[in-house]
N, C-alpha and C positions, 0 to 999 in steps of 0.2 A: 125402383126400390123406395121404400118408405124413407122420407128425408131424415127422420129421427135416427133410423137404423143406419142410413148412409153416413150421417154425421158421427155416429158411434164408432163405425169402422175407421173413419178418417182420423179421429182423435186417438183411438186405441192404437193405431199404427205407430204413434209417437213413442209408445212404451215397449215396442217390440224388442229393442236391445236389452232393456232392463229385464224383461221376461226371460230372454235367452240367458242372461247372466244369472238370474235367480235359479232357473232350472239347472244350469251348469253347476252352481254352488250346491244345490241339493244332490246332484249327481255325484259330485266329489265326495260329499258326506256318505252317500250310499256305497260308493266304491270302497272308501276307506273302511267302512263297516264290514263289507264282504271280504276284504283282504286281511281283516284282523288288526288293522292299524288303529281303529277307532272303536271304542266300546259304545254300543247302542244305548246311550243314556239320554233320555229325552226329557227328564224332569225339569232340568234347568231351562230348556227351550220352552216347555209348557208354562213355566213360571213367568218368563218374560212375555210370552204371548198373552197370558191372563192379565198381567199388569197393563200391557198396551191396550188390550180390549177394554178393560175397566176404565182406564183414563180416557179413551176415545169416547166411550158411552157417557161418562160423567161430563166431559167437556161439551158434548152435544146437548145434554140435558141443561147444562149451564147456559149455553147459547139460547136454547128455547125459553128458559126462564127470563133471560135478559130481554128477549123479544116480547114476551108476554107483559112484562113490567112496562116496557116502552109503549105497547099498545094500550094498556090500561091508563097510562098517563095521558095518552092522546084522546082518551074518552071513547074508544071504539065500542059500539053497541054489542058486537059479537066477537069477542077476542079470540075464541076458538077458531072460527072461520078465518079471521084475519091472520092468526098464527099459521094455519095450514097454507094460506096464500103466501105469506112471507117465506115460509120454508120452501114452498114450491118455486118461488122466484129465486131464492138463494141457490137452489140446486140447479135450476135451468140456466141461470146467468153464467156466462163464460164457460159453458159446457161442464159445470161442476158435477152434474149427475154422471158424467163419464169419468172425469178425473178422480173423484173421490174413491170409488171402488178400486181403481187401478193402484192408486197411491197406497191405500190401506192393505190390499192384498200383497203387493210387492214388499212393503215395509215389514208387515207382521211375519210373513214367511221367511224373509231374509233374517230377521232378528231371531226367529226360532232356530233356524239352521245354524246361525252364528253361535248361539248359546249351546247347542248340542255339541258342536265341534270344540268350543272353548272348554267345556267341562272335561274333555279328555286330553287336553294339551299335555300334561305330564305323562300320560300313557303313550302318546305318540312320540314325544321328545322330552326326556326327563329334565327337570330344572338344572341348568348348568351355567347360566350367564350372570348370576347375582354378584359374585365376587368381582367379575370384570366390570360390571356397571358401577359398583361401589368404587372401584379404583378409578374409573373414568370421572366420576363425580369429584373425587379428591384431586385429580389432575386439573379439573376445571376450576375448582374453588380453593386453590392454594393449600392443598393438603387437608382440608376440612371436609366433613360431610355437609351436603347442601343444607340440611335442616339446622345446622349450627349457625348458619347465616340468616335463614328465614326466622329462626327463633328470636332474633334480636328485635323484630317487629311483631311477630305473631306467636310468640311463646307464652303469652299470658293466658289465663283461663278464659276471659271474655273473648279474646281473639280466637282461641281454639274452638269455642262453642260456635262463634260466627262462621268460621271456616267450615266446620262440620255441617252446619245447617245448609250452607250454600252447596257443599259437596253432595249432600243427600238430595238437594233440589234438582240435581242434574238429570236424573231419570225422568222426572215429571216434565222438565223443560224439553228434553229430547223427544218424548212422545207428543207433547203439545206442539212442537215444531212440525211434526208429521201432519197433525191435523191442520195447522196453519198452512202448510205446504199444499195440502189437498184442496183448500178453499181459496187460495190466493188467486188474484187476477192475472198476475204476471206469469205467463206460461213458460217463458225462458228461465226465469228464476226457479220456478217449480221444478223443471226438468234438471236444472243445474244442481239444485239441492238433492234431488233424488239420486242422481248419478254420484254426487259426492258422498252421500250417506251410504250408498251401496258399496263404494270403494272403501269407506271407513270400516264398515262391518266385516267385509270379506278380506280385503288386503291387509289392513292394519290389525283387525280384531282376530282374524284366523291365521292367514299365511305367515305374517311377520311374527305374530305371537307364538306360533308353533316353532318357527326357526330360532327366535331369540327367547326360548323358554326360560322364564325367570319368575320368581315369586314376589319379590319386593321386600323392602326393609322390615316390614312388620312380621314377616315370616322367616327372616334370615337366621335368627338364633335357633328356631325350631328345626330348620333344615340343615344348617351347617355347624351349629354350636358357636358361631361368631357372635360376640356380645357388643358389636360396634354400635348398635342402635338401641341398646338397653336404656340409656338416658332419655332418649326420645319417647320410648314406650312407657317409661316410668312417669314422665311428665303428662302423657295422655291419660294414664290410669289415675294420677292424682287429680287432674281436672275433672275426670268422670266421677271420682269419689265426692268431689265438692259440688257437682252440678247434676250428675246423672244424665248429661246431654252429649257426651262424646260417643255417639252411636257408631262411629267407625270401629270401635273396639268390639261391639256386639257383632257387626258384620264380619270382621276379621276372624273372630272365634267361630262363627257359623261356617265361613268358608273353609277354615282349617278342619272343622269337624266333618264337613262334607268330603274334603280331600282325603282324610284318613279313613273314613268309613265308606267312601264311594256311595254316599247317599245324601239326600237333602235337596230341597228346591233351589236354594242358593248355592251354586257351585261354579267352579272354573276360576282357579287362581292364575293370574297373568299380569305381569308388570310392564313389559316392553312390547309395543309402545303404549302410552297411556291413552286409552279410548276416551276417558273423561276429558282430557285436554284436546284430543282430536275433535270431538263434537262441540266442545265449548268454543273452539276457534271457528269451526264451521258455522255455528250460530252467529258469531260475530260477523263473519263474511256475509251471511244472509241479511243481517240487520244493518250493515254499515251504510246502506243507501236509503234507510227508512227514517232519516231525520237525526238530529244531533242527540236527542234523548235516547233513542233506541241504540244508536251507535255507541254512545258512551256507556250505556248499561251493558251492552254486549261485550265491549272491551274490558270493562271492570270485572264482569263475570269470568271471562276467559283468564284474566291475570290471576284472580283469586282462586280459581280452580287449579291453575298451575302451581300456585303457592301451596294450596291445600293438599295437593297430591303428594307433596314432599313433607309438609308439616304434620299430616295425619298418618304418616308412615306407610302410605300405600305404594309410593313410587320413589325411585331414584330420580334425580333431576334430569338425567339424560333421557329417561322415559318421556318426560314432559316436553323436553326440547325436541325430541324426535316427533312427538305428537304435533307440535306446532308446525314443523317443517312438512310433515305428511299432510296435515290439513290444508295448508296453503297449496301444496302440489295437487292434492285431490280437487280442490276448488277450481284451480286453473284448468286441469284436465277435464273436469266435469262441465265447465263452460263450453269447451270445444265439442264435447260429446252432445251436449244439449243443442248446440247450434246444428250439428249434423242430424240429430234426431228430428228437429223441427224444420230443418231446411232454411233457417234464418239465423243470423248472428245478432239480431236486435232484440232488446227488451221491448215488450209490447204494451206494458202498463205498469203503474206503480204496484209494488208487491203488497197489496192489502188483501186481507181475507174477508173484508166486509162485503156483503151482498150488494149488488147494484143492478 
C-alpha cells in the first residue's frame, strides 16, 4: 500500500469514536424528527455552519498573509513559490493534511446538528425550570439575585460594554480554537479537546438543555410575567441608549422573534447549562499549559464570561456554575478518551499550531 495512504488510515483510525458519536448524534436528530418530537428546522444549524466556514476560511487567509509578509521581509525572490512550499510543509508536518479535514468535518457537522436540535428545545420540552433556577440563585446569594452582586463591580456602562464585547467574542474564539486544534502538534491535546468539545455540544448543549429547559432572566418576564429582572434589563437598555453597544439586547430580541415566529437564522433559546461558560472553561483548560500569559488570559476570559452571562441577563448564576463543573468533568473524561483513542496517555509535544 502507498505509504501516504497507509499513514492516512492509521491516523484516521484515531477519530473513529468521534465519527461514531457524530453519526449517533445525527441519528438521534433524525429519529426525533421521524417520531414528531423535533421540528425539522435547519436554518439555525446552517447559520452556525456558515459562520464556522467563513471564520475558518478567513483565518486560513490570514495565516497565508502572515506567511507572505514574513517571506517578503526575508527577501525571497519568488514569494508565491515559497508560500506554496510553506503551506505544503505546514500541512504535511505532524500529519496535518490528515488531521485538518477530520477536525473540521466532525466539528462543523456536530455544530450543525447541535443547532438544529437546540432550535426545537421548547417544542420537545416546554420551558419550565426558570423559577426554580431563580430560587436556587437566591438560596446561594443570600436572598438576592446574582446580578445584584455582580452589579457592584460590573454595573457601570463601561463595564457592561466591555463584558458585552467579550461575550460576543466567544463564538469567534470557539471557532478559532477548532482551527488551532486542527493544526496543533500535540496529538493528545488535539484529541482531548475534540472529545471535550463533542461532549459539550451534545451532552450539555442538547441533552441537558432539553431536560432542564429554561429561557434565562432576559426572557423571564415575557414567559411568566415575573418582573424580578426588570431592573437589570432596564440598566442594559439605558447603557445601550448611551452607547449603542449592548449588542446582547439585539440578540435577545432576535432570539425571541425567532421563538415566537418559528423563523430566523438565529434561534434556540436555552439557559441551563451555559454553553458560553462551558467552552470558556474548556479554552482555559487547553491553554493552561501554554505559558503564563495564555493561562492568565484564558482564566480571565472564563471568569468574565461567567460574570457576563449573569450581568447581561442571559443566565442565572447556577447555569454558569453548572457550566464550570461540566467543563471540568468533560475535560477529565476527554483526557481518558483521548488516551484510549491514541493508545497512549502521554502528551507528545507542546500544543503549538505553528508549522515545523
